[in-house]
N, CA and C atoms as an extended XYZ file, in Angstrom:
303
Properties=species:S:1:pos:R:3:atomname:S:1:resname:S:1:resid:I:1 pbc="F F F"
N       -41.844        8.809      -11.041 N   MET     1
C       -41.648        8.707      -12.471 CA  MET     1
C       -42.747        7.863      -13.101 C   MET     1
N       -43.029        6.693      -12.481 N   ALA     2
C       -44.069        5.804      -13.003 CA  ALA     2
C       -44.472        4.824      -11.907 C   ALA     2
N       -45.730        4.404      -11.914 N   PRO     3
C       -46.137        3.393      -10.934 CA  PRO     3
C       -45.574        2.022      -11.310 C   PRO     3
N       -45.453        1.160      -10.345 N   ILE     4
C       -44.912       -0.186      -10.571 CA  ILE     4
C       -45.737       -0.950      -11.611 C   ILE     4
N       -47.000       -0.600      -11.753 N   THR     5
C       -47.855       -1.274      -12.737 CA  THR     5
C       -47.459       -0.942      -14.177 C   THR     5
N       -46.589        0.053      -14.369 N   SER     6
C       -46.116        0.398      -15.717 CA  SER     6
C       -45.022       -0.535      -16.214 C   SER     6
N       -44.419       -1.306      -15.310 N   VAL     7
C       -43.348       -2.229      -15.704 CA  VAL     7
C       -43.952       -3.360      -16.528 C   VAL     7
N       -43.334       -3.677      -17.666 N   PHE     8
C       -43.828       -4.764      -18.515 CA  PHE     8
C       -42.682       -5.303      -19.362 C   PHE     8
N       -42.913       -6.443      -19.980 N   SER     9
C       -41.936       -7.038      -20.893 CA  SER     9
C       -42.318       -6.699      -22.323 C   SER     9
N       -41.387       -6.136      -23.052 N   VAL    10
C       -41.599       -5.827      -24.463 CA  VAL    10
C       -41.695       -7.145      -25.222 C   VAL    10
N       -42.666       -7.290      -26.117 N   PRO    11
C       -42.746       -8.527      -26.896 CA  PRO    11
C       -41.409       -8.838      -27.580 C   PRO    11
N       -40.922      -10.048      -27.366 N   GLY    12
C       -39.657      -10.473      -27.950 CA  GLY    12
C       -38.456      -10.261      -27.043 C   GLY    12
N       -38.618       -9.502      -25.954 N   ALA    13
C       -37.514       -9.266      -25.015 CA  ALA    13
C       -37.467      -10.398      -23.989 C   ALA    13
N       -36.366      -10.480      -23.266 N   LEU    14
C       -36.187      -11.546      -22.286 CA  LEU    14
C       -36.836      -11.249      -20.939 C   LEU    14
N       -37.382      -10.080      -20.769 N   GLY    15
C       -38.020       -9.711      -19.510 CA  GLY    15
C       -38.143       -8.209      -19.409 C   GLY    15
N       -38.592       -7.735      -18.263 N   SER    16
C       -38.771       -6.298      -18.075 CA  SER    16
C       -37.511       -5.607      -17.563 C   SER    16
N       -36.524       -6.375      -17.149 N   ASN    17
C       -35.277       -5.827      -16.622 CA  ASN    17
C       -34.128       -6.577      -17.278 C   ASN    17
N       -33.418       -5.897      -18.173 N   SER    18
C       -32.348       -6.557      -18.921 CA  SER    18
C       -31.157       -5.628      -19.084 C   SER    18
N       -30.014       -6.218      -19.359 N   ALA    19
C       -28.805       -5.443      -19.637 CA  ALA    19
C       -28.638       -5.333      -21.149 C   ALA    19
N       -28.457       -4.109      -21.619 N   TYR    20
C       -28.251       -3.848      -23.042 CA  TYR    20
C       -26.929       -3.117      -23.213 C   TYR    20
N       -26.220       -3.438      -24.278 N   VAL    21
C       -24.911       -2.843      -24.534 CA  VAL    21
C       -25.016       -1.944      -25.764 C   VAL    21
N       -24.539       -0.703      -25.635 N   ASN    22
C       -24.561        0.200      -26.787 CA  ASN    22
C       -23.307       -0.018      -27.637 C   ASN    22
N       -23.221        0.603      -28.813 N   PRO    23
C       -22.076        0.381      -29.705 CA  PRO    23
C       -20.728        0.796      -29.107 C   PRO    23
N       -20.750        1.601      -28.050 N   HIS    24
C       -19.511        2.040      -27.404 CA  HIS    24
C       -19.088        1.095      -26.288 C   HIS    24
N       -19.872        0.042      -26.061 N   GLY    25
C       -19.539       -0.939      -25.040 CA  GLY    25
C       -20.105       -0.646      -23.663 C   GLY    25
N       -20.856        0.431      -23.516 N   ALA    26
C       -21.462        0.748      -22.217 CA  ALA    26
C       -22.665       -0.162      -21.988 C   ALA    26
N       -22.721       -0.759      -20.803 N   VAL    27
C       -23.823       -1.645      -20.439 CA  VAL    27
C       -24.853       -0.838      -19.653 C   VAL    27
N       -26.104       -0.949      -20.068 N   HIS    28
C       -27.193       -0.238      -19.398 CA  HIS    28
C       -28.196       -1.258      -18.871 C   HIS    28
N       -28.281       -1.373      -17.550 N   GLN    29
C       -29.319       -2.200      -16.931 CA  GLN    29
C       -30.607       -1.405      -17.083 C   GLN    29
N       -31.544       -1.932      -17.854 N   THR    30
C       -32.709       -1.165      -18.283 CA  THR    30
C       -34.007       -1.850      -17.886 C   THR    30
N       -34.934       -1.048      -17.386 N   ILE    31
C       -36.264       -1.522      -17.018 CA  ILE    31
C       -37.250       -0.930      -18.016 C   ILE    31
N       -38.114       -1.769      -18.588 N   THR    32
C       -39.071       -1.272      -19.577 CA  THR    32
C       -40.399       -0.926      -18.906 C   THR    32
N       -40.902        0.254      -19.268 N   LEU    33
C       -42.139        0.792      -18.703 CA  LEU    33
C       -43.092        1.185      -19.825 C   LEU    33
N       -44.377        0.999      -19.589 N   ARG    34
C       -45.387        1.416      -20.570 CA  ARG    34
C       -45.493        2.934      -20.662 C   ARG    34
N       -45.292        3.610      -19.544 N   SER    35
C       -45.422        5.068      -19.530 CA  SER    35
C       -44.565        5.648      -18.414 C   SER    35
N       -44.243        6.926      -18.556 N   VAL    36
C       -43.561        7.681      -17.506 CA  VAL    36
C       -44.207        9.058      -17.425 C   VAL    36
N       -44.004        9.726      -16.329 N   SER    37
C       -44.566       11.058      -16.143 CA  SER    37
C       -43.891       12.053      -17.085 C   SER    37
N       -44.683       12.777      -17.849 N   SER    38
C       -44.117       13.762      -18.777 CA  SER    38
C       -43.487       14.930      -18.028 C   SER    38
N       -43.816       15.081      -16.752 N   SER    39
C       -43.200       16.157      -15.976 CA  SER    39
C       -41.784       15.790      -15.544 C   SER    39
N       -41.418       14.523      -15.687 N   VAL    40
C       -40.091       14.055      -15.279 CA  VAL    40
C       -39.180       13.839      -16.483 C   VAL    40
N       -39.681       13.195      -17.519 N   ALA    41
C       -38.854       12.796      -18.659 CA  ALA    41
C       -38.954       13.803      -19.799 C   ALA    41
N       -37.806       14.296      -20.231 N   LEU    42
C       -37.733       15.244      -21.334 CA  LEU    42
C       -36.994       14.600      -22.500 C   LEU    42
N       -37.615       14.598      -23.676 N   GLU    43
C       -36.964       14.032      -24.855 CA  GLU    43
C       -35.884       14.990      -25.334 C   GLU    43
N       -34.707       14.436      -25.652 N   ALA    44
C       -33.574       15.294      -25.982 CA  ALA    44
C       -32.912       14.948      -27.311 C   ALA    44
N       -33.588       14.190      -28.147 N   SER    45
C       -33.014       13.865      -29.451 CA  SER    45
C       -34.142       13.513      -30.407 C   SER    45
N       -33.804       13.415      -31.664 N   LEU    46
C       -34.773       12.959      -32.657 CA  LEU    46
C       -34.783       11.433      -32.662 C   LEU    46
N       -35.931       10.816      -32.937 N   PRO    47
C       -35.984        9.347      -32.982 CA  PRO    47
C       -35.074        8.785      -34.074 C   PRO    47
N       -34.413        7.677      -33.756 N   THR    48
C       -33.558        7.005      -34.733 CA  THR    48
C       -33.671        5.494      -34.567 C   THR    48
N       -33.554        4.792      -35.668 N   LEU    49
C       -33.536        3.329      -35.644 CA  LEU    49
C       -32.108        2.789      -35.564 C   LEU    49
N       -31.119        3.667      -35.663 N   THR    50
C       -29.720        3.260      -35.634 CA  THR    50
C       -29.386        2.580      -34.307 C   THR    50
N       -28.845        1.378      -34.379 N   ASP    51
C       -28.393        0.625      -33.202 CA  ASP    51
C       -29.483        0.399      -32.154 C   ASP    51
N       -30.741        0.320      -32.577 N   THR    52
C       -31.820        0.097      -31.618 CA  THR    52
C       -31.713       -1.293      -31.000 C   THR    52
N       -32.103       -1.406      -29.753 N   TRP    53
C       -32.123       -2.698      -29.066 CA  TRP    53
C       -33.405       -3.458      -29.365 C   TRP    53
N       -34.404       -2.763      -29.896 N   PHE    54
C       -35.708       -3.364      -30.159 CA  PHE    54
C       -36.050       -3.143      -31.630 C   PHE    54
N       -35.870       -4.158      -32.477 N   PRO    55
C       -36.107       -4.002      -33.916 CA  PRO    55
C       -37.478       -3.397      -34.217 C   PRO    55
N       -37.473       -2.387      -35.088 N   GLY    56
C       -38.702       -1.705      -35.476 CA  GLY    56
C       -39.050       -0.519      -34.601 C   GLY    56
N       -38.341       -0.355      -33.490 N   TYR    57
C       -38.602        0.756      -32.576 CA  TYR    57
C       -37.464        1.769      -32.646 C   TYR    57
N       -37.820        3.013      -32.951 N   ALA    58
C       -36.847        4.108      -32.932 CA  ALA    58
C       -36.693        4.587      -31.495 C   ALA    58
N       -35.497        5.028      -31.140 N   TRP    59
C       -35.259        5.489      -29.777 CA  TRP    59
C       -34.956        6.980      -29.742 C   TRP    59
N       -35.312        7.569      -28.612 N   THR    60
C       -35.076        8.977      -28.324 CA  THR    60
C       -34.477        9.046      -26.924 C   THR    60
N       -33.432        9.817      -26.736 N   VAL    61
C       -32.807        9.955      -25.419 CA  VAL    61
C       -33.728       10.739      -24.489 C   VAL    61
N       -33.812       10.282      -23.226 N   LEU    62
C       -34.612       10.967      -22.207 CA  LEU    62
C       -33.718       11.485      -21.086 C   LEU    62
N       -33.983       12.694      -20.663 N   TYR    63
C       -33.305       13.296      -19.519 CA  TYR    63
C       -34.346       13.802      -18.542 C   TYR    63
N       -33.951       13.955      -17.296 N   CYS    64
C       -34.837       14.614      -16.341 CA  CYS    64
C       -34.496       16.104      -16.350 C   CYS    64
N       -35.295       16.902      -15.677 N   GLY    65
C       -35.060       18.341      -15.622 CA  GLY    65
C       -33.722       18.711      -15.007 C   GLY    65
N       -33.163       17.820      -14.190 N   CYS    66
C       -31.863       18.080      -13.554 CA  CYS    66
C       -30.701       17.788      -14.498 C   CYS    66
N       -30.995       17.209      -15.662 N   GLY    67
C       -29.956       16.912      -16.642 CA  GLY    67
C       -29.447       15.483      -16.618 C   GLY    67
N       -29.942       14.654      -15.698 N   GLU    68
C       -29.495       13.258      -15.624 CA  GLU    68
C       -30.110       12.444      -16.761 C   GLU    68
N       -29.296       11.580      -17.351 N   HIS    69
C       -29.778       10.681      -18.400 CA  HIS    69
C       -30.653        9.611      -17.758 C   HIS    69
N       -31.947        9.626      -18.099 N   LEU    70
C       -32.887        8.656      -17.539 CA  LEU    70
C       -32.929        7.364      -18.333 C   LEU    70
N       -32.854        7.481      -19.656 N   GLY    71
C       -32.991        6.310      -20.511 CA  GLY    71
C       -33.453        6.717      -21.891 C   GLY    71
N       -34.437        5.973      -22.432 N   TRP    72
C       -34.866        6.176      -23.807 CA  TRP    72
C       -36.362        5.957      -23.950 C   TRP    72
N       -36.943        6.656      -24.892 N   LYS    73
C       -38.317        6.390      -25.322 CA  LYS    73
C       -38.197        5.616      -26.629 C   LYS    73
N       -38.955        4.535      -26.761 N   PHE    74
C       -38.952        3.724      -27.974 CA  PHE    74
C       -40.319        3.839      -28.642 C   PHE    74
N       -40.302        4.154      -29.934 N   THR    75
C       -41.530        4.351      -30.696 CA  THR    75
C       -41.524        3.436      -31.913 C   THR    75
N       -42.597        2.691      -32.106 N   LEU    76
C       -42.718        1.796      -33.252 CA  LEU    76
C       -42.766        2.613      -34.533 C   LEU    76
N       -41.909        2.257      -35.494 N   ILE    77
C       -41.829        2.979      -36.769 CA  ILE    77
C       -42.005        1.991      -37.907 C   ILE    77
N       -42.905        2.194      -38.820 N   PRO    78
C       -44.124        3.005      -38.695 CA  PRO    78
C       -45.172        2.220      -37.918 C   PRO    78
N       -45.961        2.878      -37.100 N   PRO    79
C       -46.895        2.165      -36.221 CA  PRO    79
C       -48.000        1.410      -36.943 C   PRO    79
N       -48.424        1.859      -38.102 N   ALA    80
C       -49.572        1.239      -38.772 CA  ALA    80
C       -49.229       -0.082      -39.451 C   ALA    80
N       -47.977       -0.296      -39.818 N   GLU    81
C       -47.632       -1.470      -40.619 CA  GLU    81
C       -47.632       -2.780      -39.849 C   GLU    81
N       -47.220       -2.767      -38.604 N   ARG    82
C       -47.061       -4.023      -37.877 CA  ARG    82
C       -48.293       -4.422      -37.086 C   ARG    82
N       -49.118       -3.471      -36.726 N   GLY    83
C       -50.315       -3.792      -35.964 CA  GLY    83
C       -50.042       -4.185      -34.524 C   GLY    83
N       -48.841       -3.904      -34.020 N   ASP    84
C       -48.518       -4.227      -32.633 CA  ASP    84
C       -49.356       -3.394      -31.681 C   ASP    84
N       -49.667       -3.968      -30.533 N   SER    85
C       -50.397       -3.211      -29.529 CA  SER    85
C       -49.467       -2.264      -28.772 C   SER    85
N       -48.162       -2.532      -28.793 N   VAL    86
C       -47.192       -1.674      -28.111 CA  VAL    86
C       -46.583       -0.730      -29.145 C   VAL    86
N       -47.087        0.494      -29.187 N   THR    87
C       -46.575        1.454      -30.164 CA  THR    87
C       -45.466        2.322      -29.585 C   THR    87
N       -45.408        2.425      -28.252 N   GLU    88
C       -44.301        3.132      -27.615 CA  GLU    88
C       -44.128        2.631      -26.193 C   GLU    88
N       -42.897        2.741      -25.708 N   PHE    89
C       -42.586        2.371      -24.330 CA  PHE    89
C       -41.283        3.057      -23.950 C   PHE    89
N       -40.890        2.894      -22.706 N   TYR    90
C       -39.710        3.569      -22.188 CA  TYR    90
C       -38.734        2.551      -21.615 C   TYR    90
N       -37.468        2.761      -21.872 N   GLY    91
C       -36.406        1.972      -21.273 CA  GLY    91
C       -35.662        2.886      -20.312 C   GLY    91
N       -35.848        2.669      -19.026 N   ILE    92
C       -35.258        3.541      -18.012 CA  ILE    92
C       -34.070        2.838      -17.371 C   ILE    92
N       -32.963        3.560      -17.278 N   ARG    93
C       -31.759        3.012      -16.651 CA  ARG    93
C       -32.041        2.748      -15.178 C   ARG    93
N       -31.748        1.552      -14.718 N   ALA    94
C       -32.005        1.193      -13.321 CA  ALA    94
C       -31.288        2.153      -12.372 C   ALA    94
N       -30.115        2.613      -12.747 N   SER    95
C       -29.357        3.526      -11.883 CA  SER    95
C       -30.001        4.905      -11.778 C   SER    95
N       -30.948        5.213      -12.655 N   ALA    96
C       -31.625        6.513      -12.615 CA  ALA    96
C       -32.886        6.481      -11.755 C   ALA    96
N       -33.275        5.290      -11.306 N   LEU    97
C       -34.514        5.159      -10.539 CA  LEU    97
C       -34.284        5.358       -9.049 C   LEU    97
N       -35.269        5.960       -8.425 N   THR    98
C       -35.306        6.070       -6.970 CA  THR    98
C       -36.693        5.646       -6.530 C   THR    98
N       -36.834        5.289       -5.290 N   SER    99
C       -38.162        4.909       -4.805 CA  SER    99
C       -38.709        6.010       -3.912 C   SER    99
N       -40.013        6.222       -4.016 N   GLU   100
C       -40.698        7.186       -3.157 CA  GLU   100
C       -41.464        6.416       -2.108 C   GLU   100
N       -41.481        6.937       -0.924 N   ARG   101
C       -42.217        6.262        0.155 CA  ARG   101
C       -43.268        7.163        0.699 C   ARG   101
C-alpha cells in the first residue's frame, strides 16, 4: 500500500498513529501517510469537511478493490489560502494494514 517512509505526523496532530472517534462512536486507530498506491486505494465518496478530524481538511472514504474500508484521504480545502506544505494525506485504519515480506 505504501512504504514505511510515507508515515508522518500531520501538523497539529499528536503523532502518526492515533485513535479518532467518529460521530457514531466508532473508534478508528489511524496511521497517517503522505501517499498510498493508487492501485490499492479507491475513493468512494465526495470530499466533505463535515466532522473532519483535521480542521481545514476534507475527507473522502477509501476502499480497496476487495471492498474493505481502508480509511480516508484528507485534502486541504482550499489549498491556496493556508499555504500549508501538506495539501493531502491519507488516514489508514491500522486494522486494514498488512505487512509484506
